[in-house]
N, CA, C and O atoms as a GROMACS GRO file, in nm:
protein
  296
    1UNK      N    1   0.090   0.189  -0.021
    1UNK     CA    2   0.059   0.336   0.069
    1UNK      C    3   0.173   0.402   0.165
    1UNK      O    4   0.181   0.389   0.288
    2UNK      N    5   0.238   0.456   0.101
    2UNK     CA    6   0.351   0.515   0.210
    2UNK      C    7   0.372   0.683   0.176
    2UNK      O    8   0.399   0.743   0.072
    3UNK      N    9   0.340   0.734   0.344
    3UNK     CA   10   0.357   0.829   0.330
    3UNK      C   11   0.475   0.954   0.294
    3UNK      O   12   0.440   1.065   0.255
    4UNK      N   13   0.600   0.920   0.312
    4UNK     CA   14   0.667   0.960   0.207
    4UNK      C   15   0.712   0.951   0.079
    4UNK      O   16   0.747   0.849   0.020
    5UNK      N   17   0.710   1.079   0.034
    5UNK     CA   18   0.708   1.053  -0.162
    5UNK      C   19   0.828   0.984  -0.166
    5UNK      O   20   0.818   0.868  -0.206
    6UNK      N   21   0.963   1.030  -0.131
    6UNK     CA   22   1.084   1.010  -0.189
    6UNK      C   23   1.106   0.842  -0.173
    6UNK      O   24   1.172   0.762  -0.239
    7UNK      N   25   1.021   0.826  -0.055
    7UNK     CA   26   1.055   0.652   0.014
    7UNK      C   27   0.980   0.572  -0.105
    7UNK      O   28   1.031   0.477  -0.164
    8UNK      N   29   0.840   0.631  -0.132
    8UNK     CA   30   0.783   0.550  -0.206
    8UNK      C   31   0.821   0.543  -0.364
    8UNK      O   32   0.788   0.448  -0.434
    9UNK      N   33   0.910   0.681  -0.422
    9UNK     CA   34   0.992   0.668  -0.518
    9UNK      C   35   1.036   0.574  -0.556
    9UNK      O   36   1.027   0.517  -0.665
   10UNK      N   37   1.122   0.537  -0.404
   10UNK     CA   38   1.261   0.487  -0.405
   10UNK      C   39   1.213   0.344  -0.424
   10UNK      O   40   1.281   0.272  -0.498
   11UNK      N   41   1.096   0.291  -0.363
   11UNK     CA   42   1.052   0.143  -0.363
   11UNK      C   43   0.984   0.117  -0.490
   11UNK      O   44   1.002   0.012  -0.550
   12UNK      N   45   0.897   0.222  -0.538
   12UNK     CA   46   0.839   0.214  -0.701
   12UNK      C   47   0.963   0.189  -0.777
   12UNK      O   48   0.976   0.076  -0.824
   13UNK      N   49   1.088   0.303  -0.802
   13UNK     CA   50   1.184   0.252  -0.877
   13UNK      C   51   1.232   0.075  -0.867
   13UNK      O   52   1.230  -0.007  -0.958
   14UNK      N   53   1.258   0.064  -0.779
   14UNK     CA   54   1.308  -0.039  -0.726
   14UNK      C   55   1.212  -0.201  -0.755
   14UNK      O   56   1.253  -0.316  -0.766
   15UNK      N   57   1.076  -0.144  -0.760
   15UNK     CA   58   1.037  -0.255  -0.799
   15UNK      C   59   1.036  -0.273  -0.957
   15UNK      O   60   1.047  -0.387  -1.004
   16UNK      N   61   1.025  -0.176  -1.031
   16UNK     CA   62   1.008  -0.125  -1.197
   16UNK      C   63   1.128  -0.210  -1.199
   16UNK      O   64   1.129  -0.330  -1.223
   17UNK      N   65   1.209  -0.151  -1.177
   17UNK     CA   66   1.371  -0.217  -1.197
   17UNK      C   67   1.395  -0.382  -1.230
   17UNK      O   68   1.468  -0.446  -1.306
   18UNK      N   69   1.285  -0.418  -1.119
   18UNK     CA   70   1.315  -0.568  -1.086
   18UNK      C   71   1.168  -0.620  -1.197
   18UNK      O   72   1.112  -0.716  -1.144
   19UNK      N   73   1.116  -0.588  -1.298
   19UNK     CA   74   1.039  -0.553  -1.410
   19UNK      C   75   0.894  -0.576  -1.327
   19UNK      O   76   0.841  -0.674  -1.380
   20UNK      N   77   0.838  -0.544  -1.255
   20UNK     CA   78   0.724  -0.564  -1.142
   20UNK      C   79   0.653  -0.412  -1.156
   20UNK      O   80   0.727  -0.315  -1.140
   21UNK      N   81   0.507  -0.389  -1.185
   21UNK     CA   82   0.427  -0.253  -1.185
   21UNK      C   83   0.436  -0.270  -1.017
   21UNK      O   84   0.457  -0.366  -0.944
   22UNK      N   85   0.407  -0.111  -0.991
   22UNK     CA   86   0.382  -0.045  -0.873
   22UNK      C   87   0.334   0.049  -0.885
   22UNK      O   88   0.373   0.145  -0.950
   23UNK      N   89   0.227   0.037  -0.815
   23UNK     CA   90   0.130   0.157  -0.750
   23UNK      C   91   0.178   0.249  -0.598
   23UNK      O   92   0.243   0.222  -0.497
   24UNK      N   93   0.116   0.353  -0.644
   24UNK     CA   94   0.141   0.463  -0.514
   24UNK      C   95   0.032   0.482  -0.487
   24UNK      O   96  -0.036   0.518  -0.583
   25UNK      N   97  -0.047   0.469  -0.339
   25UNK     CA   98  -0.122   0.551  -0.308
   25UNK      C   99  -0.108   0.683  -0.206
   25UNK      O  100  -0.034   0.690  -0.109
   26UNK      N  101  -0.176   0.760  -0.242
   26UNK     CA  102  -0.138   0.884  -0.115
   26UNK      C  103  -0.182   0.892   0.004
   26UNK      O  104  -0.129   0.966   0.087
   27UNK      N  105  -0.282   0.818   0.029
   27UNK     CA  106  -0.384   0.875   0.141
   27UNK      C  107  -0.469   0.687   0.150
   27UNK      O  108  -0.460   0.591   0.073
   28UNK      N  109  -0.542   0.707   0.278
   28UNK     CA  110  -0.615   0.596   0.327
   28UNK      C  111  -0.718   0.533   0.231
   28UNK      O  112  -0.746   0.420   0.192
   29UNK      N  113  -0.765   0.670   0.209
   29UNK     CA  114  -0.914   0.606   0.129
   29UNK      C  115  -0.849   0.572  -0.008
   29UNK      O  116  -0.884   0.462  -0.051
   30UNK      N  117  -0.743   0.658  -0.105
   30UNK     CA  118  -0.752   0.587  -0.231
   30UNK      C  119  -0.642   0.464  -0.208
   30UNK      O  120  -0.606   0.401  -0.307
   31UNK      N  121  -0.593   0.434  -0.087
   31UNK     CA  122  -0.511   0.311  -0.081
   31UNK      C  123  -0.652   0.216  -0.047
   31UNK      O  124  -0.620   0.115  -0.110
   32UNK      N  125  -0.744   0.194  -0.007
   32UNK     CA  126  -0.900   0.120  -0.017
   32UNK      C  127  -0.939   0.079  -0.119
   32UNK      O  128  -0.961  -0.037  -0.156
   33UNK      N  129  -0.952   0.210  -0.188
   33UNK     CA  130  -1.018   0.209  -0.337
   33UNK      C  131  -0.928   0.149  -0.434
   33UNK      O  132  -0.976   0.113  -0.541
   34UNK      N  133  -0.794   0.130  -0.408
   34UNK     CA  134  -0.669   0.067  -0.506
   34UNK      C  135  -0.690  -0.080  -0.447
   34UNK      O  136  -0.676  -0.180  -0.517
   35UNK      N  137  -0.718  -0.082  -0.342
   35UNK     CA  138  -0.667  -0.258  -0.269
   35UNK      C  139  -0.804  -0.310  -0.322
   35UNK      O  140  -0.792  -0.420  -0.375
   36UNK      N  141  -0.916  -0.265  -0.322
   36UNK     CA  142  -1.027  -0.326  -0.324
   36UNK      C  143  -1.100  -0.346  -0.493
   36UNK      O  144  -1.196  -0.418  -0.521
   37UNK      N  145  -1.036  -0.276  -0.570
   37UNK     CA  146  -1.075  -0.254  -0.673
   37UNK      C  147  -0.986  -0.364  -0.834
   37UNK      O  148  -1.029  -0.410  -0.939
   38UNK      N  149  -0.805  -0.358  -0.744
   38UNK     CA  150  -0.716  -0.413  -0.820
   38UNK      C  151  -0.676  -0.548  -0.748
   38UNK      O  152  -0.666  -0.584  -0.631
   39UNK      N  153  -0.655  -0.615  -0.888
   39UNK     CA  154  -0.601  -0.764  -0.745
   39UNK      C  155  -0.465  -0.740  -0.747
   39UNK      O  156  -0.419  -0.733  -0.861
   40UNK      N  157  -0.387  -0.725  -0.657
   40UNK     CA  158  -0.261  -0.701  -0.650
   40UNK      C  159  -0.158  -0.840  -0.576
   40UNK      O  160  -0.202  -0.914  -0.487
   41UNK      N  161  -0.050  -0.849  -0.623
   41UNK     CA  162   0.006  -0.986  -0.571
   41UNK      C  163   0.094  -0.959  -0.424
   41UNK      O  164   0.160  -1.044  -0.364
   42UNK      N  165   0.079  -0.840  -0.391
   42UNK     CA  166   0.153  -0.778  -0.246
   42UNK      C  167   0.094  -0.634  -0.277
   42UNK      O  168   0.064  -0.584  -0.385
   43UNK      N  169   0.085  -0.561  -0.089
   43UNK     CA  170   0.095  -0.450  -0.097
   43UNK      C  171   0.180  -0.427   0.011
   43UNK      O  172   0.184  -0.505   0.107
   44UNK      N  173   0.269  -0.292   0.001
   44UNK     CA  174   0.328  -0.250   0.140
   44UNK      C  175   0.228  -0.151   0.167
   44UNK      O  176   0.149  -0.083   0.102
   45UNK      N  177   0.271  -0.175   0.327
   45UNK     CA  178   0.187  -0.050   0.351
   45UNK      C  179   0.283   0.032   0.494
   45UNK      O  180   0.335  -0.046   0.574
   46UNK      N  181   0.292   0.114   0.508
   46UNK     CA  182   0.325   0.209   0.621
   46UNK      C  183   0.255   0.192   0.749
   46UNK      O  184   0.136   0.221   0.760
   47UNK      N  185   0.306   0.159   0.819
   47UNK     CA  186   0.263   0.192   0.969
   47UNK      C  187   0.210   0.311   0.999
   47UNK      O  188   0.089   0.318   1.025
   48UNK      N  189   0.291   0.424   1.001
   48UNK     CA  190   0.248   0.559   1.025
   48UNK      C  191   0.209   0.638   0.929
   48UNK      O  192   0.285   0.690   0.848
   49UNK      N  193   0.085   0.652   0.932
   49UNK     CA  194   0.028   0.745   0.754
   49UNK      C  195  -0.041   0.877   0.848
   49UNK      O  196  -0.097   0.888   0.957
   50UNK      N  197   0.004   0.974   0.726
   50UNK     CA  198  -0.105   1.079   0.830
   50UNK      C  199  -0.264   1.074   0.804
   50UNK      O  200  -0.308   1.181   0.845
   51UNK      N  201  -0.347   1.010   0.764
   51UNK     CA  202  -0.467   1.029   0.797
   51UNK      C  203  -0.496   0.878   0.869
   51UNK      O  204  -0.556   0.870   0.977
   52UNK      N  205  -0.450   0.766   0.801
   52UNK     CA  206  -0.482   0.657   0.907
   52UNK      C  207  -0.392   0.560   0.976
   52UNK      O  208  -0.276   0.524   0.956
   53UNK      N  209  -0.455   0.537   1.038
   53UNK     CA  210  -0.302   0.394   1.086
   53UNK      C  211  -0.280   0.270   1.023
   53UNK      O  212  -0.357   0.176   1.007
   54UNK      N  213  -0.140   0.288   0.983
   54UNK     CA  214  -0.172   0.167   0.874
   54UNK      C  215  -0.185  -0.009   0.912
   54UNK      O  216  -0.193  -0.099   0.829
   55UNK      N  217  -0.185  -0.027   1.076
   55UNK     CA  218  -0.286  -0.171   1.106
   55UNK      C  219  -0.407  -0.132   1.069
   55UNK      O  220  -0.458  -0.191   0.974
   56UNK      N  221  -0.469  -0.040   1.124
   56UNK     CA  222  -0.609  -0.047   1.105
   56UNK      C  223  -0.666  -0.038   0.943
   56UNK      O  224  -0.780  -0.066   0.905
   57UNK      N  225  -0.550   0.012   0.856
   57UNK     CA  226  -0.618   0.020   0.716
   57UNK      C  227  -0.605  -0.107   0.700
   57UNK      O  228  -0.703  -0.150   0.638
   58UNK      N  229  -0.489  -0.230   0.743
   58UNK     CA  230  -0.470  -0.374   0.652
   58UNK      C  231  -0.621  -0.371   0.758
   58UNK      O  232  -0.714  -0.323   0.694
   59UNK      N  233  -0.651  -0.402   0.866
   59UNK     CA  234  -0.770  -0.423   0.917
   59UNK      C  235  -0.903  -0.402   0.822
   59UNK      O  236  -0.984  -0.488   0.786
   60UNK      N  237  -0.902  -0.297   0.800
   60UNK     CA  238  -1.011  -0.293   0.714
   60UNK      C  239  -0.997  -0.312   0.568
   60UNK      O  240  -1.092  -0.278   0.497
   61UNK      N  241  -0.876  -0.369   0.505
   61UNK     CA  242  -0.887  -0.421   0.384
   61UNK      C  243  -0.946  -0.587   0.419
   61UNK      O  244  -1.020  -0.641   0.337
   62UNK      N  245  -0.914  -0.648   0.525
   62UNK     CA  246  -0.978  -0.770   0.528
   62UNK      C  247  -1.110  -0.774   0.549
   62UNK      O  248  -1.187  -0.863   0.514
   63UNK      N  249  -1.131  -0.683   0.601
   63UNK     CA  250  -1.291  -0.660   0.623
   63UNK      C  251  -1.331  -0.643   0.500
   63UNK      O  252  -1.435  -0.706   0.480
   64UNK      N  253  -1.298  -0.593   0.420
   64UNK     CA  254  -1.330  -0.571   0.277
   64UNK      C  255  -1.278  -0.646   0.190
   64UNK      O  256  -1.244  -0.624   0.074
   65UNK      N  257  -1.272  -0.754   0.264
   65UNK     CA  258  -1.248  -0.886   0.152
   65UNK      C  259  -1.102  -0.912   0.068
   65UNK      O  260  -1.076  -1.019   0.012
   66UNK      N  261  -1.023  -0.808   0.069
   66UNK     CA  262  -0.868  -0.834   0.061
   66UNK      C  263  -0.763  -0.891   0.080
   66UNK      O  264  -0.666  -0.834   0.131
   67UNK      N  265  -0.764  -1.009   0.042
   67UNK     CA  266  -0.672  -1.121   0.101
   67UNK      C  267  -0.489  -1.103   0.053
   67UNK      O  268  -0.392  -1.179   0.058
   68UNK      N  269  -0.509  -0.972   0.009
   68UNK     CA  270  -0.357  -0.990  -0.055
   68UNK      C  271  -0.221  -1.001   0.065
   68UNK      O  272  -0.232  -0.940   0.171
   69UNK      N  273  -0.167  -1.037   0.052
   69UNK     CA  274  -0.053  -1.044   0.159
   69UNK      C  275  -0.012  -0.875   0.195
   69UNK      O  276  -0.034  -0.780   0.120
   70UNK      N  277   0.032  -0.871   0.288
   70UNK     CA  278   0.074  -0.705   0.313
   70UNK      C  279   0.199  -0.729   0.409
   70UNK      O  280   0.223  -0.804   0.503
   71UNK      N  281   0.285  -0.603   0.322
   71UNK     CA  282   0.415  -0.606   0.418
   71UNK      C  283   0.417  -0.491   0.515
   71UNK      O  284   0.409  -0.382   0.460
   72UNK      N  285   0.424  -0.490   0.617
   72UNK     CA  286   0.440  -0.359   0.677
   72UNK      C  287   0.579  -0.308   0.700
   72UNK      O  288   0.681  -0.373   0.719
   73UNK      N  289   0.562  -0.168   0.693
   73UNK     CA  290   0.704  -0.132   0.685
   73UNK      C  291   0.728  -0.004   0.790
   73UNK      O  292   0.629   0.069   0.794
   74UNK      N  293   0.809   0.026   0.852
   74UNK     CA  294   0.804   0.110   0.973
   74UNK      C  295   0.958   0.270   0.902
   74UNK      O  296   0.987   0.365   0.975
   0.00000   0.00000   0.00000
Protein backbone atom coordinates (compact mmCIF):
# COMPACT_ATOMS: atom_id res chain seq x y z
CA UNK A 1 0.00 0.00 0.00
CA UNK A 2 1.29 3.40 -0.93
CA UNK A 3 -0.31 6.79 -0.27
CA UNK A 4 1.51 8.60 -3.07
CA UNK A 5 -0.10 7.66 -6.41
CA UNK A 6 3.00 8.51 -8.49
CA UNK A 7 5.28 6.35 -6.35
CA UNK A 8 2.74 3.52 -6.33
CA UNK A 9 2.55 3.72 -10.12
CA UNK A 10 6.35 3.62 -10.45
CA UNK A 11 6.59 0.62 -8.12
CA UNK A 12 3.90 -1.19 -10.06
CA UNK A 13 5.53 -0.44 -13.42
CA UNK A 14 8.96 -1.52 -12.17
CA UNK A 15 7.64 -4.81 -10.82
CA UNK A 16 5.60 -5.43 -13.97
CA UNK A 17 8.67 -4.77 -16.12
CA UNK A 18 10.34 -7.64 -14.25
CA UNK A 19 7.43 -9.95 -15.07
CA UNK A 20 5.80 -9.68 -11.64
CA UNK A 21 2.16 -8.99 -10.91
CA UNK A 22 1.47 -6.06 -8.57
CA UNK A 23 -1.69 -4.75 -6.94
CA UNK A 24 -2.04 -1.34 -5.27
CA UNK A 25 -4.30 -0.62 -2.31
CA UNK A 26 -5.42 2.96 -1.74
CA UNK A 27 -6.35 2.71 1.94
CA UNK A 28 -5.87 0.51 5.00
CA UNK A 29 -9.20 -1.30 4.72
CA UNK A 30 -8.51 -2.22 1.10
CA UNK A 31 -4.99 -3.35 1.97
CA UNK A 32 -6.33 -5.57 4.77
CA UNK A 33 -8.93 -7.10 2.48
CA UNK A 34 -6.35 -7.75 -0.23
CA UNK A 35 -3.77 -9.18 2.17
CA UNK A 36 -6.26 -11.55 3.78
CA UNK A 37 -7.89 -12.70 0.55
CA UNK A 38 -4.88 -13.17 -1.74
CA UNK A 39 -1.68 -15.19 -1.28
CA UNK A 40 0.97 -12.60 -2.12
CA UNK A 41 4.69 -13.41 -2.29
CA UNK A 42 5.55 -10.04 -0.72
CA UNK A 43 3.88 -6.84 0.41
CA UNK A 44 5.38 -3.35 0.22
CA UNK A 45 3.88 -1.05 2.80
CA UNK A 46 4.43 2.66 3.37
CA UNK A 47 5.12 3.67 6.97
CA UNK A 48 3.05 6.86 6.77
CA UNK A 49 -0.45 6.38 5.38
CA UNK A 50 -3.40 8.78 5.32
CA UNK A 51 -5.80 6.56 7.28
CA UNK A 52 -3.46 4.38 9.36
CA UNK A 53 0.11 3.86 10.43
CA UNK A 54 1.96 1.29 8.29
CA UNK A 55 3.41 -0.41 11.36
CA UNK A 56 -0.06 -0.76 12.90
CA UNK A 57 -1.40 -2.16 9.63
CA UNK A 58 1.43 -4.69 9.52
CA UNK A 59 0.58 -5.76 13.09
CA UNK A 60 -3.06 -6.13 12.00
CA UNK A 61 -1.91 -8.31 9.08
CA UNK A 62 -0.15 -10.60 11.54
CA UNK A 63 -3.15 -10.70 13.90
CA UNK A 64 -5.27 -11.83 10.95
CA UNK A 65 -2.84 -14.63 10.05
CA UNK A 66 -1.09 -12.91 7.13
CA UNK A 67 2.49 -14.22 7.21
CA UNK A 68 3.59 -12.71 3.88
CA UNK A 69 6.93 -10.87 4.14
CA UNK A 70 6.43 -7.10 4.37
CA UNK A 71 8.89 -4.54 3.06
CA UNK A 72 8.35 -1.21 4.82
CA UNK A 73 9.13 1.89 2.77
CA UNK A 74 9.38 5.48 3.93
